[in-house]
N, C-alpha and C positions, 0 to 999 in steps of 0.2 A: 778498821775501815767501816764505813756506814753503808748498809744495804737498803734497798727500797722496802717500804712497808708491805708491799703486796706479797712478799715472801712469807709473811706471817701466816697466811692462809694455806700455804703449800706444805703438806706433811710429807715426810719421807715415805717411799714405797718400801715397806719393811720386807717384802718378799725378796727384794734384790739383795738385802743384807743376808737373808737366809740362804739365798743362792750362793753368795760368796763363801759362807760357812760350809755349804755342801761341797763346793768345788775344792776348798781347802782340805776337807776330809778325804775326798777322792785323790787329791795329790799326795796324801799321806798313805794311800793304799786301801782306803775303805771302799766297800761296795755300796754306793748310794743309789736309791731309786728316786728319780726326779718326778714328783707329782705336784710341783709347786708353780711352775711357769706355764703360761698359756701358749704352748708351742708343741704340737705333736711331733713324734719322732719320724714323720714322713719327710722325704726329700721334696724339694720343689719339683713338680712334674717335669719330666724330660722335655716335652715340647716347649715349655716356657723357658727352660735353660737354653735349649738350642736356639730359640728366637733371640734371647739376650746375647748369646755368643755371636750370632750372625749380625746383630745390630752393631756390636763392637767391631767385628771384622770389617764391616762396611763403613766404619767411621761415623756411625749415627750417634754422635756424642755432643752435638751442638744444642743450644737452647731450643725448646719447643715454645709455642704460644703459652702464655701464663695459665690458661684454662686447660691446657693439655693437647696432645696430638688429636687432630680432628678424627683420624681413623679410630683411635681408642674411644673417643666420646661416642662415635657411631656404634662401636661394638658394645659398649655398655648400654646404650639405648636399645639395641637389638636384644640384648640379654633380658632387659625388663619386659620387652614385648613378648619374647618367646616363652619365658618362664612364669610371668606374672600377669600377662595380658594388659600391661600398662604401656601407654603411648607417651614416652618421655622424649621431648625434643632434645637432641644432642646439645643444643645451645644452652640447655639448663644444667648441664653436667660440668662440674669443675674438677679436674684431676689434681690431686694434692700429694704432698710427701707423707704418705701414710694417712690413716684416719685421723691421726693427731693434727695434721695440717688442716683437714676439713673442720674439725672441732674448733681449732684456733680461729679460722675464718668465721665460722658461725657465731662464736662467742663475741668476736669483735664487732660483727654486724648487728647482732640482735639485742644485746644488753649493754647498759651503761650503769654508772654508779647509782646505787639505790634500787634498781629494778630487782624484783623478786623472781626466783626461778624455782619451780617445783620439780623434784625428781624423787625416785624411789630410794629408800634406805633398807637394805644395802644396794650399793651401786659401784661402778668402776671409779676409783678415786680420781683419776685424771679428769673425768667429766665434771666433778665438783670443782677441781682446781682451775680448769679453764674458765669456768663461770666466775669464780671468786676473783681471779686475776683481772677479769673484765670489769670488776666492781660490783657484781651482783650480790644480793643477799640470798642465801640458799634456804629453802624450806624442804628438808629431806624427810619425806613422809615414810614412817615405818610401815613396811608391808610384810605379809606373812601368808599362811595357808588360805585365809579367808578371801584374799584378792589374787590368789595364784602367784604370789611373790611379784606382783606387778602393780604399777600405778594405774589403777583403772578409773573409769569415768566418775564413779561414786566418790573416790578419794580426791579427784581433781575438784569436783563440785564442793566438797567439804573444806578443802584447804586453800582454794583460790581466794586471793585478796584483791583489793582495789589496785594495788601497785604490783600485782603479779604480771609479768611480761611474757613468760615462757614456761612451757612444760616440756620436760625431756624424758623420753622413754628409751628403753633398750630391750629389743626382742629379736632373738633370744638374749637373755641377760647374762651379764657377768657380775656377780659370781654364782647366781642360782641356777642358770640354765633354763629358766622358765620363759614361756612365750605368751603373747596375746594372740587370740584367734581373730578372725576377720571382724566378727561382730563387736568384740571388745575394742579393737583398734579404731573401728569406725565411730563407736560411741565416744571414745577419748577425743578424737578429732572434732566431733560435733560439740563436745563440752568446751573445748578450748576455743573454737571459733565463736561460739555463742558469747564468750566472755571477751572477745576482741584480742585474744592472745595469739602467740605463735607456738607451733609444735615442732620440736626437733626429735627425730627418731634415729637412734643408734641401731643400725642393722649390720653391724660388723660381723656377727656370727650367722648371718642369713645363709641359708643353704645347709647348715649343720643342724638338721632337725630329724627326729627319729620317730615321732608319733603323730605329729601334725604336719600338714602340707606347708612348706615354706610360703610365706606371703610377704608382700612389700607395701609400705605406706604409699609408694608411688601410684599404686592402683586404687587405694582406698581413701587416701587423703592427699589429693594432688597439690594442695597448697602447702603441705608440710615440707620442712627441710629434712633431708634424709642423708645420713652418713653411712658410707660403706667402705670396705677395705679389701685389698687383695691378700691380706695376711692370713686369714683364718681358713675359710673354705678353699681358697685358691692356693694356699700353702706357700705364700711369698713373703714371709715375715721380714727377712733381712733386705728385701728389695725396696722396702719403704714406699708403698704406693697405696693410695686410697682415692676416694672421690666424694663429692658433695652434690646432691641434687637439690636445686633451689627453685622457687617460683621465678617466673620470667623477670619480674621487676627487680629481683635481687641480683641478677647475673652481673650487671655492670659494676655495682659497688663491690661485689665479691671479687670480680676480676681485678679491679683496682687495688683491693687489699692484697690479693695474691701477687700482683706485680711488685708490690713493695715489701711484702713479708718474706716470700721465698722465691720469687721470680718465676720458677717453674719446677715441676717435679722432675726427678732424674730421667733423662732421655732414654738410656738403655733399658731401664725398668719399664718404661711405657711401651717400648717396642716388644719387650718380652711378654708383657701382659696381653698383647694382641692374641697370642697363642692360647691364652687361658680359656678363650671362648670357642675353641675348635672342638669338633666331636671327639677327636682322639684324647684331648685333655679332659673333656667332660667325663669320659669313661673312667679315667684314672681317678678323678675327683669323687665320683660317685662310689667307686670301690672303697676309697678311703673313708667316705662318710659311713658306709655300711660297716666297715671295720670299727669305727668309733662307736657305732651303735652296739656292736658286740662287746666292746670294752665297757661301755656304760652298764650293760646288763650284768656282766661278770662282776663289776665293782659293786653294784647295788645288791646282788645276791650275797656277796661276801659280807657287806655291811649289815645286811639283814641277819645273817648268822651271828653277828656280834651285837645285835640289838641296837644298831646305829643307823639304820636306813632312814632316809628322809620320809616324811609323811606324804609328800607329793613327789612324784617321779619327774626329774628334769627332762624336758622335751627336746632341748637343743643345746648348742654350744658343746663344751667338753668338760663340764664342771659339775661337782656335787657339793652342795652347801650343807654342812652338818652341824647340828647342835651337840656340843660336847659338855654341856653343863653338868652331866652326871659325874664327870671326871675333873673338870677344871673350869675356873672363871678367869683364867689368864691364858688366852689363846696363843700369845707370843711365847710364853714360857712352855706351854704344852708342845708347840711345834719345835722349839729348840731342843727340848729334851728328847722328843721322838727322833729327831735327826741325830743327835749325839749318841743316843743309846741303841737305836735300831737302824740308822742309815736310811730313814724314809723322810723325804722332804715334802711337806705340804705347807699351805699358806695360812697365816693367822687371820682370823676374821676382822681384826681391828684395821686391816688395810682397806676394808670395803664398807664397813657399817659404822655410822656415827653412833648408833645405839644397838647394843646386842653383839657387837663384834668380839667382845671379850670372851664370849662362850660359844663362838662358832669358828669353824675352819673351812677352807675350800680345798677340795681334792680335785686335781686335774687328771682325767683318764687319758693321758697322753703317752703312756707306754703300753706295750702289748699285754695280752691277757696273762701270759706266764709271769711277767714282772708285777702286774697288778695283784695276782694271787700270792706272790712272794711278799709284796708290801702288806697285804691283808694279814698274812701269817705273822709278820713282824709287829704289826699294829696290835694284834690280839695279845702277843706276849707283853707288849708295853702296857696295854690296858689292864691286864691281869696283875702286873706289878703295882699299878696305881691303886687298884682295888685292895690289894693286900697290905699296902703301906699304912 
């Protein structure tokens, strides 16, 4: 059979193959510590589950408007005002099937064949793939300690070209966990605006920050397109719900796209998400954020003992991005051996980085401290064998 040429730009997400291997080992009786997938071991908060169950019991299963439940768009708007001081008209908020739905809409609206898109390298691979499928040419700019692992204004000025249409940021980022502060984000927005481009900000891990106050581009760059999700901070991964904040002029074409691409996000999920903004749920979510901070600190302390701690501490999300060049230049082989020999599942860097991924790995601190310490002990055994070989 003959497939469309756009598939050539879409690489497999290798961590999913690693997950299958880990699950096969578990099925055979092995004790596997999962630090590979971006999904903490917390359950969806009880108020959200109860709201979803109530919606189902009351028969709230019909289509909503394509842009989402008006009540949910109001709640998201209130969230921005309460926590970030941003006044976002609910009409500018499009509720989507996961953040992926928001990225799909944004890519289809903003770029066309031949447009260039700037983004950091490393980054979340699906961000690259959405833009490639829309026909964009990608300029993945290598970032590191000197820019805080972010695409800052200096890099945008250096790499912007006449045919660059869009700059895409992620703060906190996946896979590095690093954030832009308010001054840096403002400078980026100004640099993009001065060049007549558009800014798309991935805030999927917003709220999961440990050293810096969480912030939002909605307050600092009101003309930016902002993607967010109920998956990470709100703990609703399998409910598949996200949103896109867009400038007023973009709402009508985005709604038109949503009507045709996915019609509407899942109705029970939208009713469940209304409970995510209640004080009761907020208390649960903040307790989980503090626990993730403890896990981060325990993991970093253990990595420091092994001489593997990153030079910059990740400020958000739930990932650590590690240079393993002392031990391997094949991150996929490194991860597969670690899984097979010690039952520790982490993610090869080649999933995230166009350049340098072969000697980096991502570790997700999504298990409790006791399991992280066990994983560190197994990792130490593994590294010792590598050194002795």
